[in-house]
Every structure is written in structure tokens, then in C-alpha cells.
ChimeraX commands (.cxc) that place a marker at each C-alpha (Angstrom):
marker #1 position 1.50,-35.83,-4.78 radius 0.5
marker #1 position 1.67,-32.16,-3.83 radius 0.5
marker #1 position 2.60,-31.35,-0.26 radius 0.5
marker #1 position 0.97,-28.45,1.54 radius 0.5
marker #1 position 3.53,-26.58,3.61 radius 0.5
marker #1 position 1.20,-23.71,4.54 radius 0.5
marker #1 position 0.99,-24.85,8.16 radius 0.5
marker #1 position 4.67,-23.97,8.53 radius 0.5
marker #1 position 4.26,-20.39,7.24 radius 0.5
marker #1 position 3.35,-18.94,10.63 radius 0.5
marker #1 position 5.92,-20.95,12.58 radius 0.5
marker #1 position 7.82,-18.87,15.11 radius 0.5
marker #1 position 11.28,-20.12,15.97 radius 0.5
marker #1 position 12.82,-18.84,19.12 radius 0.5
marker #1 position 15.82,-20.05,21.05 radius 0.5
marker #1 position 15.37,-18.26,24.35 radius 0.5
marker #1 position 17.61,-20.59,26.34 radius 0.5
marker #1 position 20.83,-18.82,25.39 radius 0.5
marker #1 position 19.68,-15.30,26.28 radius 0.5
marker #1 position 21.76,-13.71,29.00 radius 0.5
marker #1 position 20.20,-10.80,30.81 radius 0.5
marker #1 position 21.35,-8.51,33.56 radius 0.5
marker #1 position 21.12,-10.13,37.02 radius 0.5
marker #1 position 18.58,-7.51,38.12 radius 0.5
marker #1 position 16.23,-8.35,35.22 radius 0.5
marker #1 position 13.85,-11.29,35.38 radius 0.5
marker #1 position 14.62,-13.58,32.43 radius 0.5
marker #1 position 10.97,-14.56,31.81 radius 0.5
marker #1 position 9.82,-10.94,31.81 radius 0.5
marker #1 position 12.61,-10.02,29.43 radius 0.5
marker #1 position 11.67,-12.87,27.06 radius 0.5
marker #1 position 7.97,-11.89,27.16 radius 0.5
marker #1 position 8.85,-8.25,26.48 radius 0.5
marker #1 position 11.07,-9.29,23.57 radius 0.5
marker #1 position 8.32,-11.52,22.12 radius 0.5
marker #1 position 5.83,-8.68,22.50 radius 0.5
marker #1 position 8.20,-6.33,20.70 radius 0.5
marker #1 position 8.60,-8.82,17.84 radius 0.5
marker #1 position 4.82,-9.21,17.61 radius 0.5
marker #1 position 4.29,-5.43,17.52 radius 0.5
marker #1 position 6.91,-5.06,14.78 radius 0.5
marker #1 position 5.14,-7.73,12.71 radius 0.5
marker #1 position 1.79,-6.00,13.13 radius 0.5
marker #1 position 3.37,-2.70,12.09 radius 0.5
marker #1 position 4.96,-4.31,9.02 radius 0.5
marker #1 position 1.60,-5.84,8.00 radius 0.5
marker #1 position -0.04,-2.44,8.40 radius 0.5
marker #1 position 2.70,-0.80,6.33 radius 0.5
marker #1 position 2.24,-3.40,3.60 radius 0.5
marker #1 position -1.53,-2.81,3.52 radius 0.5
marker #1 position -0.95,0.93,3.38 radius 0.5
marker #1 position 1.49,0.58,0.49 radius 0.5
marker #1 position -0.94,-1.69,-1.40 radius 0.5
marker #1 position -3.72,0.88,-0.97 radius 0.5
marker #1 position -1.42,3.70,-2.07 radius 0.5
marker #1 position -0.52,1.62,-5.12 radius 0.5
marker #1 position -4.21,1.27,-6.06 radius 0.5
marker #1 position -4.74,5.03,-5.66 radius 0.5
marker #1 position -1.58,5.87,-7.61 radius 0.5
marker #1 position -2.52,3.47,-10.43 radius 0.5
marker #1 position -5.89,5.21,-10.70 radius 0.5
marker #1 position -4.26,8.62,-10.80 radius 0.5
marker #1 position -1.71,7.45,-13.34 radius 0.5
marker #1 position -4.41,6.15,-15.68 radius 0.5
marker #1 position -6.26,9.47,-15.41 radius 0.5
marker #1 position -3.08,11.44,-16.14 radius 0.5
marker #1 position -2.29,9.19,-19.12 radius 0.5
marker #1 position -5.80,9.72,-20.47 radius 0.5
marker #1 position -5.53,13.48,-20.02 radius 0.5
marker #1 position -2.18,13.55,-21.82 radius 0.5
marker #1 position -3.61,11.46,-24.65 radius 0.5
marker #1 position -6.54,13.85,-24.95 radius 0.5
marker #1 position -4.22,16.85,-25.03 radius 0.5
marker #1 position -2.02,15.22,-27.67 radius 0.5
marker #1 position -5.05,14.69,-29.90 radius 0.5
marker #1 position -5.65,18.44,-29.91 radius 0.5
marker #1 position -1.96,19.30,-30.26 radius 0.5
marker #1 position -2.25,20.63,-33.80 radius 0.5
marker #1 position -5.58,22.29,-33.19 radius 0.5
marker #1 position -5.92,25.94,-34.15 radius 0.5
marker #1 position -8.21,26.58,-31.17 radius 0.5
marker #1 position -7.15,28.55,-28.13 radius 0.5
marker #1 position -4.98,26.58,-25.67 radius 0.5
marker #1 position -7.29,27.32,-22.76 radius 0.5
marker #1 position -10.23,26.02,-24.75 radius 0.5
marker #1 position -8.40,22.78,-25.57 radius 0.5
marker #1 position -7.41,22.23,-21.93 radius 0.5
marker #1 position -10.95,22.97,-20.75 radius 0.5
marker #1 position -12.38,20.50,-23.28 radius 0.5
marker #1 position -9.90,17.79,-22.21 radius 0.5
marker #1 position -10.81,18.27,-18.55 radius 0.5
marker #1 position -14.53,18.19,-19.36 radius 0.5
marker #1 position -14.04,14.90,-21.21 radius 0.5
marker #1 position -12.61,13.41,-18.04 radius 0.5
marker #1 position -15.22,14.93,-15.75 radius 0.5
marker #1 position -18.04,13.30,-17.71 radius 0.5
marker #1 position -17.88,10.05,-15.70 radius 0.5
marker #1 position -18.07,10.76,-11.92 radius 0.5
marker #1 position -17.95,7.03,-11.08 radius 0.5
marker #1 position -14.25,7.02,-11.97 radius 0.5
marker #1 position -13.59,9.76,-9.40 radius 0.5
marker #1 position -14.31,7.48,-6.44 radius 0.5
marker #1 position -11.13,6.03,-4.90 radius 0.5
marker #1 position -10.98,2.42,-3.81 radius 0.5
marker #1 position -12.20,1.63,-0.32 radius 0.5
marker #1 position -9.52,2.09,2.32 radius 0.5
marker #1 position -8.36,-1.03,4.16 radius 0.5
marker #1 position -9.21,-1.52,7.82 radius 0.5
marker #1 position -6.89,0.16,10.28 radius 0.5
marker link #1:1,2 radius 0.2
marker link #1:2,3 radius 0.2
marker link #1:3,4 radius 0.2
marker link #1:4,5 radius 0.2
marker link #1:5,6 radius 0.2
marker link #1:6,7 radius 0.2
marker link #1:7,8 radius 0.2
marker link #1:8,9 radius 0.2
marker link #1:9,10 radius 0.2
marker link #1:10,11 radius 0.2
marker link #1:11,12 radius 0.2
marker link #1:12,13 radius 0.2
marker link #1:13,14 radius 0.2
marker link #1:14,15 radius 0.2
marker link #1:15,16 radius 0.2
marker link #1:16,17 radius 0.2
marker link #1:17,18 radius 0.2
marker link #1:18,19 radius 0.2
marker link #1:19,20 radius 0.2
marker link #1:20,21 radius 0.2
marker link #1:21,22 radius 0.2
marker link #1:22,23 radius 0.2
marker link #1:23,24 radius 0.2
marker link #1:24,25 radius 0.2
marker link #1:25,26 radius 0.2
marker link #1:26,27 radius 0.2
marker link #1:27,28 radius 0.2
marker link #1:28,29 radius 0.2
marker link #1:29,30 radius 0.2
marker link #1:30,31 radius 0.2
marker link #1:31,32 radius 0.2
marker link #1:32,33 radius 0.2
marker link #1:33,34 radius 0.2
marker link #1:34,35 radius 0.2
marker link #1:35,36 radius 0.2
marker link #1:36,37 radius 0.2
marker link #1:37,38 radius 0.2
marker link #1:38,39 radius 0.2
marker link #1:39,40 radius 0.2
marker link #1:40,41 radius 0.2
marker link #1:41,42 radius 0.2
marker link #1:42,43 radius 0.2
marker link #1:43,44 radius 0.2
marker link #1:44,45 radius 0.2
marker link #1:45,46 radius 0.2
marker link #1:46,47 radius 0.2
marker link #1:47,48 radius 0.2
marker link #1:48,49 radius 0.2
marker link #1:49,50 radius 0.2
marker link #1:50,51 radius 0.2
marker link #1:51,52 radius 0.2
marker link #1:52,53 radius 0.2
marker link #1:53,54 radius 0.2
marker link #1:54,55 radius 0.2
marker link #1:55,56 radius 0.2
marker link #1:56,57 radius 0.2
marker link #1:57,58 radius 0.2
marker link #1:58,59 radius 0.2
marker link #1:59,60 radius 0.2
marker link #1:60,61 radius 0.2
marker link #1:61,62 radius 0.2
marker link #1:62,63 radius 0.2
marker link #1:63,64 radius 0.2
marker link #1:64,65 radius 0.2
marker link #1:65,66 radius 0.2
marker link #1:66,67 radius 0.2
marker link #1:67,68 radius 0.2
marker link #1:68,69 radius 0.2
marker link #1:69,70 radius 0.2
marker link #1:70,71 radius 0.2
marker link #1:71,72 radius 0.2
marker link #1:72,73 radius 0.2
marker link #1:73,74 radius 0.2
marker link #1:74,75 radius 0.2
marker link #1:75,76 radius 0.2
marker link #1:76,77 radius 0.2
marker link #1:77,78 radius 0.2
marker link #1:78,79 radius 0.2
marker link #1:79,80 radius 0.2
marker link #1:80,81 radius 0.2
marker link #1:81,82 radius 0.2
marker link #1:82,83 radius 0.2
marker link #1:83,84 radius 0.2
marker link #1:84,85 radius 0.2
marker link #1:85,86 radius 0.2
marker link #1:86,87 radius 0.2
marker link #1:87,88 radius 0.2
marker link #1:88,89 radius 0.2
marker link #1:89,90 radius 0.2
marker link #1:90,91 radius 0.2
marker link #1:91,92 radius 0.2
marker link #1:92,93 radius 0.2
marker link #1:93,94 radius 0.2
marker link #1:94,95 radius 0.2
marker link #1:95,96 radius 0.2
marker link #1:96,97 radius 0.2
marker link #1:97,98 radius 0.2
marker link #1:98,99 radius 0.2
marker link #1:99,100 radius 0.2
marker link #1:100,101 radius 0.2
marker link #1:101,102 radius 0.2
marker link #1:102,103 radius 0.2
marker link #1:103,104 radius 0.2
marker link #1:104,105 radius 0.2
marker link #1:105,106 radius 0.2
marker link #1:106,107 radius 0.2
marker link #1:107,108 radius 0.2
marker link #1:108,109 radius 0.2
view
């Protein structure tokens, strides 16, 4: 039998009873502010993770295009044609499919 522990993934543990604050600061307000700060940091981390994942998708696309361009240039390495002509032909080979030029959709936020 497989146990599903997913309900414990979002569990927030907090021991607020041992927090000592300045006498002029309300303990409940301090705890709420601290919880709010923790929540904001989590939201920021999630956003950063989504941003990095999107950047990874974009970078993978660029890397595949660069690899293809290098492969195309290596095929013409021993060509007797003019260098500018070879480079132009390699770029035109890549520009033939405009569907590949569209980046992935950006995540929300």
C-alpha cells in the first residue's frame, strides 16, 4: 500500500510561543508581520523559480539554434566560396522556418 504524503507538503510549522519582543511592541502584531514576511518571501521565491524555468526554455531554444548554425558553418568549412557567402547561406537556412523564431509563452506574473 502506497501512502500519499502530499497533504503534508504545504504544512507550515511555527513555534511562536517562545518569541520575545520588545515591551513596546505588540506580540501578536509582531507575529503577524513575521508571518507576512515569510509568505512574501515564499511568493518571491516561487516567482524567481518560474522566471528561471522560463529563462531555461528560452536559453535552450537559443542554444539549439546556435548549435545548428555552427553545424551548418562546419559543413561549409572546406568550401572554396567566399566566407561572407557561406555565412549568409547558413543564416538563410535558419531563417527559412519562422515558426521556430517564436519564443515560448511567458508565465503569468
